[in-house]
N, C-alpha and C positions, 0 to 999 in steps of 0.2 A: 756635334759635327756630323753632317751627312756625307756618306761615301757612296752615293747612288747617282746613276746617270739619268739625265733627262731623255725624253723620247728622241729628240733631234740628235743626241749624242751617239746613239747607236749606229748611225750611218756615217759618222765623221771618219775621214781618212787620217792616216798617220800624219800626212803633211798639214792637214787642217788643224790637228791638235798642236803641232809644232808652231804654226802661225799664231794660234790663240795663246799658247804658252809664252812665246817671245813678246807678244803685245802686252800681256799682263805683267811680265817681268820688267819690261821697259818702263811701264807706268809705275811699278813699285819703286824702281830705282829713281825715277824722276821725282816722285813724291818725297823721297828721302834726301834729295839734293837741296831742298829748300832750307837755307840757313843763312845767318848773318855773318858766318865765318867760313873759311874753306873746309871742305869735307874730304877726308882721306879714306883709304881702304886698308883693311888688314888683309894682306896678301900671303896666304899660306903656300901657294903654288899648286893647290888643288883646283879641280874644276869650278867649284862654286865661287870662290873669291876671284878667280881669274875671269870668270864670266862677268862679275860685277865690274871689274876694271874695263873689260871690253865694252860693256854697255855704257859706262860713264864716258868712255872715249867717243862712242857714237853720238853722245849728247854734246860733244864739243869740249869736253874737259881736257885741258892741256896743262902739262906740268903737275899732274895729279900726284899727291904724296901717297906712296904705298910703303907698307911696313911689313917686314918678315923677321922672325926670330929663330935662332938655332942654338943648339947646345953641344957640348963636347960629347963625343961618342963613348959608348961603354959596351962591354960584352960583345964586341964585334958588330955593333949596330950603330949606324950613323945617327947623328943628333940634329940634322937639318935637312931641309928640302930646297935649299937655295938654288939648285940647278933648275928647278921648275919655276920658282918665282922670278928668277932672272930672265927666263924666256918671255914671260908676260911683261915684265918691266921694260925690257929692251924693245919688244914688239910695239908697245903703246907709248914708249918714251916717257914713262912715269919718273918722278923724282923719288927714286927708290932708296929706302933706308933698311940696311941689314944689321940686325942686332945679334951679336954672337955672345953667348953667356958662358963664361968659364965656370968650371965646377965649383971653385971656391966661392964665387958670387952666388951660385945657385943655392948652396948650403946655407949661406948667411941669410938668404931671402925667404927660406921656407917658413920660419915663424911669422914673418910679416904677412905671408900669404894665408896662413891659417887664421890670422887675426881678421883678414878681410873677408873670410867666408862667413856667410850668414848661417850656414849649417855645414855639416861634414860633407866634403866633396872629394872623392877618391881619385878622380881623373888627373893624370900627370899634367895636363895642359893648363891647370890652374896657375902654376908658377910661371909658365910660359906667357900666359895672357897678362899676369901681374907685371912682369918685367917689360913685356912689349908695351903695355899701356903706359908705364912710366916713361918710356922713350917717346911714344907717340904724343903724349900730352905736352911735350916740349915744342911740338910743331903744329898740331891741330887740336881742336877741342871736340870735333865730331868725326866719326868714322863709320863707314859701312862695312858690314861683316857678313860672312856667308852661312851663319848658323841656320839650320832648319832644312836645308835642301835634301839631306839624306833621309830624314824622317818623312818629309812631304812627298818625295819622288822615289822612295824605295831604294836607297843606296846601300843599305847594310846587308851583310851576308845572310842574315836570318830571315829575310823575306822570301827569296825564291823557293826554299824548301816547303813553304806553306801553300804553294800553288795548287797542289792536288790533295791537300790534307783532309783526311776524314775525321781527325781529332785535333782541331786547331789549337785548343787550349794546351793539351799535352805537348804538341809539336812546338808551339811557340815557347813554352817553358824549357823544352829540351835545347833549342837552338839559341835562346836569348839569355837564359839565366847563367850567371857565372858559377853558381853552386847549386847543387840539389839539396833537398831538405835533409838528407842523411849527413852530408858534409857540414851543413849549417849547424846541426846538433853537435858536431864534434868541435866546432869553433867556439861557440859561446857557452857560458855557464848554464847548467841545467835550468836555472830559474827563468831563462829567456827562451826556452824551447816549449812550444805548444802546438797548436794546430798549424797546418800548412798555409799560413796567411798569404804568402806570395802567390801560390797557385789560385787560391780563392779570389784574390784581387783580380787576377787576369780573367778568371772565369766570369766574374760579375760584369766586367767591361765587355767581354766578347759576347755576352748574352744580350746586350742592349740593342735596341732597334736602330736602323740606319746604316748598317754595314753587313752585307750578306756574305761576301767572299772572304775566305780566311785571311788573305793578304790585306784586304781593306780593314778587317778587324784589327790586325796588327798595326797598320799605318795609323788608324784612328787613335789607338791606345798610345802609340809612341808620340804622335803629334800633340795630343791633348794633355798627356801626363809626363812621359819621360822627357820629352823635349823641353817643356817649360820648367820642369823641376831639376834638370841637369844641365845640358849645354847652354841654354839661354840664361839661366840663373848664374852659371859659372862666369860667363862673359860679362854679365851685368855687374856682378860683385867685383870682378877684377878691374874692369874699366872705371867704375865709379870710385874705386879706391884712389884713383888719380884724377877725379873730376872729369873723366872723359865719357862722352856720350857715344854709345854704340847703337847703330841703326841696322835692322835686319830685314832687307827687302824680301827674302824668301818666306817671311812670316806675314807678309801683307795679306790682309783678310780676303781681298778679292782674288789674289793668286791662290790662296789656300782653298777657297771655294771652287775655283776652276780645277785645281789638282784633284779634289775629291771626285770630280766627274770623269777624269781620265781613266780609262780601263787599267786595272792593276797589271795586266800582262805587258802593257807598254812601258810601265815603270820598271819592272823587274827583269825584263828581257836582257840577255847578254850579261847577266850578273848583277844588274842594278842600275837605276837612273838612266835607262836607255833613252827615253823620250827627251830628257834634259840634255843628255850628251849629244844627241843628234841635232837638237835645236842649237846647241852651243857651237856646232861646226860652222854656222853662218857668221860667228862673231869672233872666235878666238882660235889660235893655232891648235892643230890636232895633237901636237906633242903633249899638251897638258890634259887632253881629253882621254887619250888612249894609254896613258901611263898607269902603272899599278896603283890601286887605291892606297892612299897614305893616311897616317894618323899623326897627330901632333907628337913628335918624338921627343921624349926626355929620357934617354937610355939609363941615366944614372939612377932614376927612380924605379926602373924596372929590374935592372941588374944591380941590386943593392949590395954594395961591398965597401970595404975600407971605411972612410969617415961617414958614409951614409948608413952603413950597418951599425956603427957605433951610435950614430944619431938616433935611430929608431929604437935600438936596444935600451938606451937610457930612459926613454919614455915608457916602453913596454915592461921593463923590469923595475920601475920606480915603485916606491911605497904607495903612491897615489893610485897607480894602476892595480896593484895587488889588493889594495883596500876596496877598490871599485868592484872587483870580481866580475868583470864583464866577459872575459875570455877564459877558456880552459888553459891553464898554465902549460900543460904538456904539449898542446897544439902550438902555442907561441914558441916554446923551446924548439920544436921541430922546424918551424919556419926560420928561426934565427940561425939554426945550424947550417942550412943550405937554402938560402932564399931563392936562388935561381932554379932550383928544382921544383918550385911551386908557383907556376904561372897558370892563370885561369884560361878557360877556352876563348875568352875575349882578349887575350894577350895582356892581362894585368897581373901585377905582382900581388900574390895573396898576402905577403908580409906588409907591403905598402898599404893595402886596403885596411887591414886591422890596425896598423900603426897610425894611419891618418885619423881614424876615429878617436883613438886615445890621445893623440897629439892635439886634435881640435878641442877635445873636452878640457884638457889641461890648459891650453892657451886661453880659453875663455873662462877659466876658473870654476869649471863645473866638476 
């Protein structure tokens, strides 16, 4: 994947880049409207899915089925973003479906979610997409979804710090990794500790030709590796568990090629995704563009307590887990004592991450 500008790109104005971006995104959405059945949208209330709804409305879609999911709050953290998805649903008069998941149903669904995973996936939104897909499949068989926009247009917080980096590999590892090598060695059994494979992996990718700017190196790595092996695979597994087809316009190959030519500064300005946000102002209400960046919230899996703590403890202290000797028992004991004291820099529960791996292995008989 090339992250270099053509000669004509050097003189393009910001407005010209926005025009090109919207043209390619419209074409990507149009291509994914082709179906023998109605096409819905997974509407989180964030910029990306909201923009898809707006562009579909531009294409004349009326009575579009849109779908959002929310969970019970925990630890003082809200479990839904319905206030934002409602803005878009009302503005474009979609046929909106809000799925609220009570905690008891969430707990019962987790083993089915693990079974649907082709590999261990620690993100909380797996169960959200699983339950959302179950509901969506009752109404439509094809949906458009906003995966990829953050990786393609620089929406994450770890991109801006790389702008003037003199040591891009080290700086990327510092802002992106959830654990450093020292902590990793405390988590796993000594048999699984060796060279710093994670840093070496980043260094090899950053050294490849075709991306000179540190931000471009990070965007290329995230788009070609992290995106395909995490968010896209996540959504694909969870939707296909219910025979639902998810289409992702932001990963259209022509849109990706254009994005690779857009200057990195236009992507990360203003905290991230500046060029996409400014283009989106022509299509959707500003209230969902200027809102704080959200993530798929499942508070009960971050603030692990009560029945959720009992649930993960049963797996992590089982004879199968002890026989496997994957993790250091002292580390697991520390996490189980006070789970909410151990949150990663990327706002993940350290307990949930180690538990998910063990739960996935046991679910699949490994």
